[in-house]
PDB file of N, CA, C, O and CB in Angstrom:
ATOM      1  N   MET A   1      80.696 239.961  69.210  1.00  0.00           N
ATOM      2  CA  MET A   1      81.202 239.261  68.039  1.00  0.00           C
ATOM      3  C   MET A   1      81.704 240.243  66.970  1.00  0.00           C
ATOM      4  O   MET A   1      82.372 239.853  66.012  1.00  0.00           O
ATOM      5  CB  MET A   1      80.113 238.360  67.457  1.00  0.00           C
ATOM      6  N   LYS A   2      81.367 241.516  67.159  1.00  0.00           N
ATOM      7  CA  LYS A   2      81.872 242.519  66.221  1.00  0.00           C
ATOM      8  C   LYS A   2      83.400 242.533  66.234  1.00  0.00           C
ATOM      9  O   LYS A   2      84.044 242.704  65.199  1.00  0.00           O
ATOM     10  CB  LYS A   2      81.318 243.919  66.569  1.00  0.00           C
ATOM     11  N   ARG A   3      83.957 242.352  67.418  1.00  0.00           N
ATOM     12  CA  ARG A   3      85.419 242.329  67.535  1.00  0.00           C
ATOM     13  C   ARG A   3      86.003 241.161  66.743  1.00  0.00           C
ATOM     14  O   ARG A   3      87.056 241.305  66.121  1.00  0.00           O
ATOM     15  CB  ARG A   3      85.844 242.233  69.018  1.00  0.00           C
ATOM     16  N   LEU A   4      85.342 240.020  66.757  1.00  0.00           N
ATOM     17  CA  LEU A   4      85.818 238.866  66.002  1.00  0.00           C
ATOM     18  C   LEU A   4      85.863 239.176  64.508  1.00  0.00           C
ATOM     19  O   LEU A   4      86.806 238.782  63.823  1.00  0.00           O
ATOM     20  CB  LEU A   4      84.924 237.648  66.266  1.00  0.00           C
ATOM     21  N   VAL A   5      84.871 239.865  64.009  1.00  0.00           N
ATOM     22  CA  VAL A   5      84.842 240.236  62.588  1.00  0.00           C
ATOM     23  C   VAL A   5      86.026 241.147  62.265  1.00  0.00           C
ATOM     24  O   VAL A   5      86.676 240.985  61.233  1.00  0.00           O
ATOM     25  CB  VAL A   5      83.501 240.941  62.228  1.00  0.00           C
ATOM     26  N   GLU A   6      86.299 242.095  63.144  1.00  0.00           N
ATOM     27  CA  GLU A   6      87.435 243.003  62.939  1.00  0.00           C
ATOM     28  C   GLU A   6      88.759 242.236  62.933  1.00  0.00           C
ATOM     29  O   GLU A   6      89.637 242.503  62.112  1.00  0.00           O
ATOM     30  CB  GLU A   6      87.460 244.087  64.035  1.00  0.00           C
ATOM     31  N   ILE A   7      88.890 241.295  63.844  1.00  0.00           N
ATOM     32  CA  ILE A   7      90.115 240.494  63.925  1.00  0.00           C
ATOM     33  C   ILE A   7      90.286 239.664  62.653  1.00  0.00           C
ATOM     34  O   ILE A   7      91.376 239.614  62.083  1.00  0.00           O
ATOM     35  CB  ILE A   7      90.085 239.572  65.173  1.00  0.00           C
ATOM     36  N   ARG A   8      89.217 239.019  62.213  1.00  0.00           N
ATOM     37  CA  ARG A   8      89.284 238.207  60.996  1.00  0.00           C
ATOM     38  C   ARG A   8      89.596 239.074  59.777  1.00  0.00           C
ATOM     39  O   ARG A   8      90.293 238.627  58.866  1.00  0.00           O
ATOM     40  CB  ARG A   8      87.963 237.451  60.781  1.00  0.00           C
ATOM     41  N   ASN A   9      89.092 240.296  59.751  1.00  0.00           N
ATOM     42  CA  ASN A   9      89.424 241.208  58.648  1.00  0.00           C
ATOM     43  C   ASN A   9      90.913 241.526  58.627  1.00  0.00           C
ATOM     44  O   ASN A   9      91.519 241.593  57.558  1.00  0.00           O
ATOM     45  CB  ASN A   9      88.615 242.507  58.764  1.00  0.00           C
ATOM     46  N   GLN A  10      91.501 241.721  59.798  1.00  0.00           N
ATOM     47  CA  GLN A  10      92.942 241.977  59.866  1.00  0.00           C
ATOM     48  C   GLN A  10      93.732 240.763  59.382  1.00  0.00           C
ATOM     49  O   GLN A  10      94.723 240.894  58.664  1.00  0.00           O
ATOM     50  CB  GLN A  10      93.358 242.341  61.303  1.00  0.00           C
ATOM     51  N   GLU A  11      93.279 239.592  59.785  1.00  0.00           N
ATOM     52  CA  GLU A  11      93.940 238.364  59.331  1.00  0.00           C
ATOM     53  C   GLU A  11      93.880 238.256  57.808  1.00  0.00           C
ATOM     54  O   GLU A  11      94.879 237.949  57.158  1.00  0.00           O
ATOM     55  CB  GLU A  11      93.286 237.121  59.981  1.00  0.00           C
ATOM     56  N   PHE A  12      92.700 238.513  57.249  1.00  0.00           N
ATOM     57  CA  PHE A  12      92.520 238.455  55.798  1.00  0.00           C
ATOM     58  C   PHE A  12      93.427 239.465  55.097  1.00  0.00           C
ATOM     59  O   PHE A  12      94.053 239.152  54.085  1.00  0.00           O
ATOM     60  CB  PHE A  12      91.050 238.715  55.428  1.00  0.00           C
ATOM     61  N   PHE A  13      93.491 240.684  55.647  1.00  0.00           N
ATOM     62  CA  PHE A  13      94.343 241.725  55.073  1.00  0.00           C
ATOM     63  C   PHE A  13      95.799 241.259  55.018  1.00  0.00           C
ATOM     64  O   PHE A  13      96.476 241.444  54.007  1.00  0.00           O
ATOM     65  CB  PHE A  13      94.229 243.027  55.892  1.00  0.00           C
ATOM     66  N   CYS A  14      96.274 240.658  56.104  1.00  0.00           N
ATOM     67  CA  CYS A  14      97.660 240.188  56.143  1.00  0.00           C
ATOM     68  C   CYS A  14      97.902 239.078  55.124  1.00  0.00           C
ATOM     69  O   CYS A  14      98.950 239.046  54.480  1.00  0.00           O
ATOM     70  CB  CYS A  14      98.012 239.693  57.547  1.00  0.00           C
ATOM     71  N   ARG A  15      96.951 238.181  54.977  1.00  0.00           N
ATOM     72  CA  ARG A  15      97.105 237.102  53.993  1.00  0.00           C
ATOM     73  C   ARG A  15      97.103 237.659  52.568  1.00  0.00           C
ATOM     74  O   ARG A  15      97.845 237.178  51.712  1.00  0.00           O
ATOM     75  CB  ARG A  15      95.978 236.059  54.155  1.00  0.00           C
ATOM     76  N   GLU A  16      96.277 238.663  52.316  1.00  0.00           N
ATOM     77  CA  GLU A  16      96.272 239.313  51.006  1.00  0.00           C
ATOM     78  C   GLU A  16      97.613 240.002  50.736  1.00  0.00           C
ATOM     79  O   GLU A  16      98.147 239.918  49.630  1.00  0.00           O
ATOM     80  CB  GLU A  16      95.120 240.336  50.919  1.00  0.00           C
ATOM     81  N   ARG A  17      98.144 240.672  51.739  1.00  0.00           N
ATOM     82  CA  ARG A  17      99.450 241.329  51.588  1.00  0.00           C
ATOM     83  C   ARG A  17     100.538 240.313  51.292  1.00  0.00           C
ATOM     84  O   ARG A  17     101.438 240.579  50.495  1.00  0.00           O
ATOM     85  CB  ARG A  17      99.807 242.120  52.852  1.00  0.00           C
ATOM     86  N   ALA A  18     100.462 239.150  51.929  1.00  0.00           N
ATOM     87  CA  ALA A  18     101.455 238.097  51.702  1.00  0.00           C
ATOM     88  C   ALA A  18     101.439 237.658  50.238  1.00  0.00           C
ATOM     89  O   ALA A  18     102.487 237.355  49.667  1.00  0.00           O
ATOM     90  CB  ALA A  18     101.186 236.888  52.628  1.00  0.00           C
ATOM     91  N   LEU A  19     100.273 237.625  49.642  1.00  0.00           N
ATOM     92  CA  LEU A  19     100.170 237.241  48.230  1.00  0.00           C
ATOM     93  C   LEU A  19     100.780 238.288  47.304  1.00  0.00           C
ATOM     94  O   LEU A  19     101.317 237.958  46.247  1.00  0.00           O
ATOM     95  CB  LEU A  19      98.712 237.016  47.855  1.00  0.00           C
ATOM     96  N   ARG A  20     100.693 239.545  47.709  1.00  0.00           N
ATOM     97  CA  ARG A  20     101.138 240.643  46.845  1.00  0.00           C
ATOM     98  C   ARG A  20     102.575 241.106  47.105  1.00  0.00           C
ATOM     99  O   ARG A  20     103.194 241.738  46.248  1.00  0.00           O
ATOM    100  CB  ARG A  20     100.215 241.807  47.013  1.00  0.00           C
ATOM    101  N   ASP A  21     103.090 240.793  48.269  1.00  0.00           N
ATOM    102  CA  ASP A  21     104.419 241.278  48.678  1.00  0.00           C
ATOM    103  C   ASP A  21     105.343 240.076  48.890  1.00  0.00           C
ATOM    104  O   ASP A  21     105.528 239.615  50.017  1.00  0.00           O
ATOM    105  CB  ASP A  21     104.328 242.149  49.987  1.00  0.00           C
ATOM    106  N   SER A  22     105.906 239.586  47.819  1.00  0.00           N
ATOM    107  CA  SER A  22     106.720 238.365  47.897  1.00  0.00           C
ATOM    108  C   SER A  22     107.981 238.549  48.750  1.00  0.00           C
ATOM    109  O   SER A  22     108.471 237.592  49.348  1.00  0.00           O
ATOM    110  CB  SER A  22     107.115 237.920  46.495  1.00  0.00           C
ATOM    111  N   GLU A  23     108.500 239.770  48.804  1.00  0.00           N
ATOM    112  CA  GLU A  23     109.708 240.016  49.599  1.00  0.00           C
ATOM    113  C   GLU A  23     109.445 239.907  51.097  1.00  0.00           C
ATOM    114  O   GLU A  23     110.333 239.527  51.860  1.00  0.00           O
ATOM    115  CB  GLU A  23     110.271 241.390  49.279  1.00  0.00           C
ATOM    116  N   ARG A  24     108.228 240.240  51.518  1.00  0.00           N
ATOM    117  CA  ARG A  24     107.892 240.208  52.946  1.00  0.00           C
ATOM    118  C   ARG A  24     106.785 239.194  53.237  1.00  0.00           C
ATOM    119  O   ARG A  24     106.056 239.316  54.221  1.00  0.00           O
ATOM    120  CB  ARG A  24     107.461 241.602  53.424  1.00  0.00           C
ATOM    121  N   LYS A  25     106.674 238.199  52.370  1.00  0.00           N
ATOM    122  CA  LYS A  25     105.614 237.203  52.500  1.00  0.00           C
ATOM    123  C   LYS A  25     105.616 236.549  53.877  1.00  0.00           C
ATOM    124  O   LYS A  25     104.564 236.427  54.503  1.00  0.00           O
ATOM    125  CB  LYS A  25     105.761 236.141  51.424  1.00  0.00           C
ATOM    126  N   ASN A  26     106.774 236.131  54.350  1.00  0.00           N
ATOM    127  CA  ASN A  26     106.853 235.461  55.652  1.00  0.00           C
ATOM    128  C   ASN A  26     106.414 236.372  56.792  1.00  0.00           C
ATOM    129  O   ASN A  26     105.766 235.927  57.738  1.00  0.00           O
ATOM    130  CB  ASN A  26     108.271 234.972  55.905  1.00  0.00           C
ATOM    131  N   PHE A  27     106.769 237.643  56.696  1.00  0.00           N
ATOM    132  CA  PHE A  27     106.332 238.608  57.707  1.00  0.00           C
ATOM    133  C   PHE A  27     104.818 238.678  57.756  1.00  0.00           C
ATOM    134  O   PHE A  27     104.222 238.593  58.830  1.00  0.00           O
ATOM    135  CB  PHE A  27     106.916 239.998  57.420  1.00  0.00           C
ATOM    136  N   TRP A  28     104.189 238.835  56.585  1.00  0.00           N
ATOM    137  CA  TRP A  28     102.739 238.972  56.541  1.00  0.00           C
ATOM    138  C   TRP A  28     102.031 237.696  56.966  1.00  0.00           C
ATOM    139  O   TRP A  28     100.978 237.759  57.600  1.00  0.00           O
ATOM    140  CB  TRP A  28     102.296 239.363  55.152  1.00  0.00           C
ATOM    141  N   LEU A  29     102.585 236.545  56.630  1.00  0.00           N
ATOM    142  CA  LEU A  29     101.980 235.290  57.076  1.00  0.00           C
ATOM    143  C   LEU A  29     102.096 235.125  58.592  1.00  0.00           C
ATOM    144  O   LEU A  29     101.189 234.596  59.234  1.00  0.00           O
ATOM    145  CB  LEU A  29     102.640 234.101  56.367  1.00  0.00           C
ATOM    146  N   ALA A  30     103.204 235.576  59.152  1.00  0.00           N
ATOM    147  CA  ALA A  30     103.365 235.527  60.611  1.00  0.00           C
ATOM    148  C   ALA A  30     102.344 236.447  61.289  1.00  0.00           C
ATOM    149  O   ALA A  30     101.751 236.082  62.304  1.00  0.00           O
ATOM    150  CB  ALA A  30     104.811 235.934  61.017  1.00  0.00           C
ATOM    151  N   LYS A  31     102.145 237.632  60.727  1.00  0.00           N
ATOM    152  CA  LYS A  31     101.138 238.548  61.268  1.00  0.00           C
ATOM    153  C   LYS A  31      99.742 237.947  61.161  1.00  0.00           C
ATOM    154  O   LYS A  31      98.934 238.072  62.081  1.00  0.00           O
ATOM    155  CB  LYS A  31     101.190 239.895  60.536  1.00  0.00           C
ATOM    156  N   ALA A  32      99.462 237.298  60.039  1.00  0.00           N
ATOM    157  CA  ALA A  32      98.160 236.644  59.860  1.00  0.00           C
ATOM    158  C   ALA A  32      97.963 235.560  60.908  1.00  0.00           C
ATOM    159  O   ALA A  32      96.863 235.405  61.439  1.00  0.00           O
ATOM    160  CB  ALA A  32      98.040 236.043  58.444  1.00  0.00           C
ATOM    161  N   ALA A  33      99.012 234.812  61.208  1.00  0.00           N
ATOM    162  CA  ALA A  33      98.921 233.766  62.223  1.00  0.00           C
ATOM    163  C   ALA A  33      98.653 234.375  63.605  1.00  0.00           C
ATOM    164  O   ALA A  33      97.923 233.797  64.409  1.00  0.00           O
ATOM    165  CB  ALA A  33     100.216 232.927  62.248  1.00  0.00           C
ATOM    166  N   GLU A  34      99.238 235.528  63.871  1.00  0.00           N
ATOM    167  CA  GLU A  34      98.975 236.216  65.139  1.00  0.00           C
ATOM    168  C   GLU A  34      97.512 236.617  65.241  1.00  0.00           C
ATOM    169  O   GLU A  34      96.884 236.437  66.285  1.00  0.00           O
ATOM    170  CB  GLU A  34      99.872 237.455  65.280  1.00  0.00           C
ATOM    171  N   TRP A  35      96.971 237.161  64.156  1.00  0.00           N
ATOM    172  CA  TRP A  35      95.559 237.556  64.139  1.00  0.00           C
ATOM    173  C   TRP A  35      94.655 236.338  64.255  1.00  0.00           C
ATOM    174  O   TRP A  35      93.613 236.395  64.907  1.00  0.00           O
ATOM    175  CB  TRP A  35      95.232 238.334  62.857  1.00  0.00           C
ATOM    176  N   GLU A  36      95.050 235.237  63.624  1.00  0.00           N
ATOM    177  CA  GLU A  36      94.264 234.012  63.727  1.00  0.00           C
ATOM    178  C   GLU A  36      94.191 233.547  65.178  1.00  0.00           C
ATOM    179  O   GLU A  36      93.129 233.141  65.651  1.00  0.00           O
ATOM    180  CB  GLU A  36      94.865 232.907  62.839  1.00  0.00           C
ATOM    181  N   GLN A  37      95.323 233.605  65.887  1.00  0.00           N
ATOM    182  CA  GLN A  37      95.336 233.221  67.294  1.00  0.00           C
ATOM    183  C   GLN A  37      94.468 234.163  68.117  1.00  0.00           C
ATOM    184  O   GLN A  37      93.775 233.722  69.035  1.00  0.00           O
ATOM    185  CB  GLN A  37      96.768 233.211  67.836  1.00  0.00           C
ATOM    186  N   CYS A  38      94.498 235.444  67.803  1.00  0.00           N
ATOM    187  CA  CYS A  38      93.627 236.403  68.500  1.00  0.00           C
ATOM    188  C   CYS A  38      92.159 236.033  68.298  1.00  0.00           C
ATOM    189  O   CYS A  38      91.358 236.120  69.229  1.00  0.00           O
ATOM    190  CB  CYS A  38      93.889 237.847  67.998  1.00  0.00           C
ATOM    191  N   ALA A  39      91.813 235.624  67.086  1.00  0.00           N
ATOM    192  CA  ALA A  39      90.433 235.226  66.794  1.00  0.00           C
ATOM    193  C   ALA A  39      90.046 234.006  67.614  1.00  0.00           C
ATOM    194  O   ALA A  39      88.948 233.953  68.169  1.00  0.00           O
ATOM    195  CB  ALA A  39      90.256 234.936  65.294  1.00  0.00           C
ATOM    196  N   LEU A  40      90.931 233.034  67.692  1.00  0.00           N
ATOM    197  CA  LEU A  40      90.646 231.838  68.484  1.00  0.00           C
ATOM    198  C   LEU A  40      90.489 232.184  69.966  1.00  0.00           C
ATOM    199  O   LEU A  40      89.625 231.639  70.653  1.00  0.00           O
ATOM    200  CB  LEU A  40      91.763 230.797  68.300  1.00  0.00           C
ATOM    201  N   ASP A  41      91.327 233.087  70.444  1.00  0.00           N
ATOM    202  CA  ASP A  41      91.218 233.543  71.835  1.00  0.00           C
ATOM    203  C   ASP A  41      89.885 234.249  72.071  1.00  0.00           C
ATOM    204  O   ASP A  41      89.253 234.056  73.109  1.00  0.00           O
ATOM    205  CB  ASP A  41      92.386 234.486  72.187  1.00  0.00           C
ATOM    206  N   GLU A  42      89.466 235.053  71.122  1.00  0.00           N
ATOM    207  CA  GLU A  42      88.197 235.780  71.229  1.00  0.00           C
ATOM    208  C   GLU A  42      87.017 234.808  71.259  1.00  0.00           C
ATOM    209  O   GLU A  42      86.079 234.990  72.035  1.00  0.00           O
ATOM    210  CB  GLU A  42      88.041 236.769  70.054  1.00  0.00           C
ATOM    211  N   ILE A  43      87.066 233.793  70.430  1.00  0.00           N
ATOM    212  CA  ILE A  43      86.003 232.778  70.412  1.00  0.00           C
ATOM    213  C   ILE A  43      85.958 232.047  71.752  1.00  0.00           C
ATOM    214  O   ILE A  43      84.882 231.844  72.314  1.00  0.00           O
ATOM    215  CB  ILE A  43      86.225 231.766  69.251  1.00  0.00           C
ATOM    216  N   ALA A  44      87.114 231.655  72.260  1.00  0.00           N
ATOM    217  CA  ALA A  44      87.172 230.954  73.545  1.00  0.00           C
ATOM    218  C   ALA A  44      86.627 231.838  74.667  1.00  0.00           C
ATOM    219  O   ALA A  44      85.891 231.363  75.532  1.00  0.00           O
ATOM    220  CB  ALA A  44      88.621 230.525  73.862  1.00  0.00           C
ATOM    221  N   PHE A  45      86.982 233.105  74.654  1.00  0.00           N
ATOM    222  CA  PHE A  45      86.485 234.046  75.658  1.00  0.00           C
ATOM    223  C   PHE A  45      84.967 234.148  75.590  1.00  0.00           C
ATOM    224  O   PHE A  45      84.291 234.133  76.619  1.00  0.00           O
ATOM    225  CB  PHE A  45      87.120 235.433  75.462  1.00  0.00           C
ATOM    226  N   HIS A  46      84.435 234.250  74.381  1.00  0.00           N
ATOM    227  CA  HIS A  46      82.988 234.363  74.192  1.00  0.00           C
ATOM    228  C   HIS A  46      82.272 233.144  74.773  1.00  0.00           C
ATOM    229  O   HIS A  46      81.270 233.295  75.472  1.00  0.00           O
ATOM    230  CB  HIS A  46      82.649 234.519  72.696  1.00  0.00           C
ATOM    231  N   PHE A  47      82.769 231.943  74.493  1.00  0.00           N
ATOM    232  CA  PHE A  47      82.127 230.740  74.997  1.00  0.00           C
ATOM    233  C   PHE A  47      82.250 230.616  76.511  1.00  0.00           C
ATOM    234  O   PHE A  47      81.326 230.142  77.171  1.00  0.00           O
ATOM    235  CB  PHE A  47      82.721 229.520  74.332  1.00  0.00           C
ATOM    236  N   ARG A  48      83.377 231.035  77.061  1.00  0.00           N
ATOM    237  CA  ARG A  48      83.509 231.027  78.524  1.00  0.00           C
ATOM    238  C   ARG A  48      82.474 231.955  79.150  1.00  0.00           C
ATOM    239  O   ARG A  48      81.835 231.600  80.140  1.00  0.00           O
ATOM    240  CB  ARG A  48      84.937 231.450  78.950  1.00  0.00           C
ATOM    241  N   GLU A  49      82.310 233.141  78.574  1.00  0.00           N
ATOM    242  CA  GLU A  49      81.331 234.101  79.081  1.00  0.00           C
ATOM    243  C   GLU A  49      79.911 233.537  78.977  1.00  0.00           C
ATOM    244  O   GLU A  49      79.116 233.677  79.906  1.00  0.00           O
ATOM    245  CB  GLU A  49      81.435 235.430  78.311  1.00  0.00           C
ATOM    246  N   CYS A  50      79.597 232.907  77.854  1.00  0.00           N
ATOM    247  CA  CYS A  50      78.266 232.311  77.679  1.00  0.00           C
ATOM    248  C   CYS A  50      78.030 231.216  78.702  1.00  0.00           C
ATOM    249  O   CYS A  50      76.946 231.129  79.277  1.00  0.00           O
ATOM    250  CB  CYS A  50      78.103 231.748  76.260  1.00  0.00           C
ATOM    251  N   ASN A  51      79.023 230.385  78.933  1.00  0.00           N
ATOM    252  CA  ASN A  51      78.895 229.306  79.903  1.00  0.00           C
ATOM    253  C   ASN A  51      78.712 229.853  81.313  1.00  0.00           C
ATOM    254  O   ASN A  51      77.941 229.296  82.094  1.00  0.00           O
ATOM    255  CB  ASN A  51      80.116 228.396  79.848  1.00  0.00           C
ATOM    256  N   LEU A  52      79.403 230.924  81.646  1.00  0.00           N
ATOM    257  CA  LEU A  52      79.239 231.538  82.957  1.00  0.00           C
ATOM    258  C   LEU A  52      77.838 232.106  83.118  1.00  0.00           C
ATOM    259  O   LEU A  52      77.222 231.965  84.175  1.00  0.00           O
ATOM    260  CB  LEU A  52      80.279 232.635  83.167  1.00  0.00           C
ATOM    261  N   ASP A  53      77.334 232.748  82.069  1.00  0.00           N
ATOM    262  CA  ASP A  53      75.985 233.289  82.101  1.00  0.00           C
ATOM    263  C   ASP A  53      74.954 232.183  82.278  1.00  0.00           C
ATOM    264  O   ASP A  53      74.003 232.337  83.044  1.00  0.00           O
ATOM    265  CB  ASP A  53      75.700 234.075  80.830  1.00  0.00           C
ATOM    266  N   MET A  54      75.132 231.085  81.585  1.00  0.00           N
ATOM    267  CA  MET A  54      74.192 229.967  81.674  1.00  0.00           C
ATOM    268  C   MET A  54      74.257 229.332  83.070  1.00  0.00           C
ATOM    269  O   MET A  54      73.222 228.962  83.624  1.00  0.00           O
ATOM    270  CB  MET A  54      74.500 228.908  80.579  1.00  0.00           C
ATOM    271  N   ALA A  55      75.436 229.205  83.631  1.00  0.00           N
ATOM    272  CA  ALA A  55      75.591 228.615  84.955  1.00  0.00           C
ATOM    273  C   ALA A  55      74.962 229.508  86.015  1.00  0.00           C
ATOM    274  O   ALA A  55      74.374 229.014  86.977  1.00  0.00           O
ATOM    275  CB  ALA A  55      77.073 228.378  85.270  1.00  0.00           C
ATOM    276  N   ALA A  56      75.082 230.806  85.846  1.00  0.00           N
ATOM    277  CA  ALA A  56      74.513 231.748  86.812  1.00  0.00           C
ATOM    278  C   ALA A  56      72.981 231.763  86.746  1.00  0.00           C
ATOM    279  O   ALA A  56      72.316 232.034  87.747  1.00  0.00           O
ATOM    280  CB  ALA A  56      75.064 233.159  86.561  1.00  0.00           C
ATOM    281  N   ALA A  57      72.434 231.477  85.582  1.00  0.00           N
ATOM    282  CA  ALA A  57      70.978 231.487  85.393  1.00  0.00           C
ATOM    283  C   ALA A  57      70.320 230.263  86.039  1.00  0.00           C
ATOM    284  O   ALA A  57      69.109 230.264  86.258  1.00  0.00           O
ATOM    285  CB  ALA A  57      70.639 231.533  83.895  1.00  0.00           C
ATOM    286  N   ARG A  58      71.080 229.249  86.340  1.00  0.00           N
ATOM    287  CA  ARG A  58      70.501 228.020  86.920  1.00  0.00           C
ATOM    288  C   ARG A  58      70.212 228.169  88.356  1.00  0.00           C
ATOM    289  O   ARG A  58      69.725 227.232  88.989  1.00  0.00           O
ATOM    290  CB  ARG A  58      71.407 226.854  86.730  1.00  0.00           C
TER     291      ARG A  58
END
């Protein structure tokens, strides 16, 4: 889950940049959306791994 924290930090950084850089706001928001998708992918991966571990333990 440490990786998820790092990904969310990158997303936050991009959103902060979007607030401060009006000329490149759309760029930074697009980057934030990419990081958000990475976070969702990481969460899905984690749950798949947990489910596999639980199934193997049965």
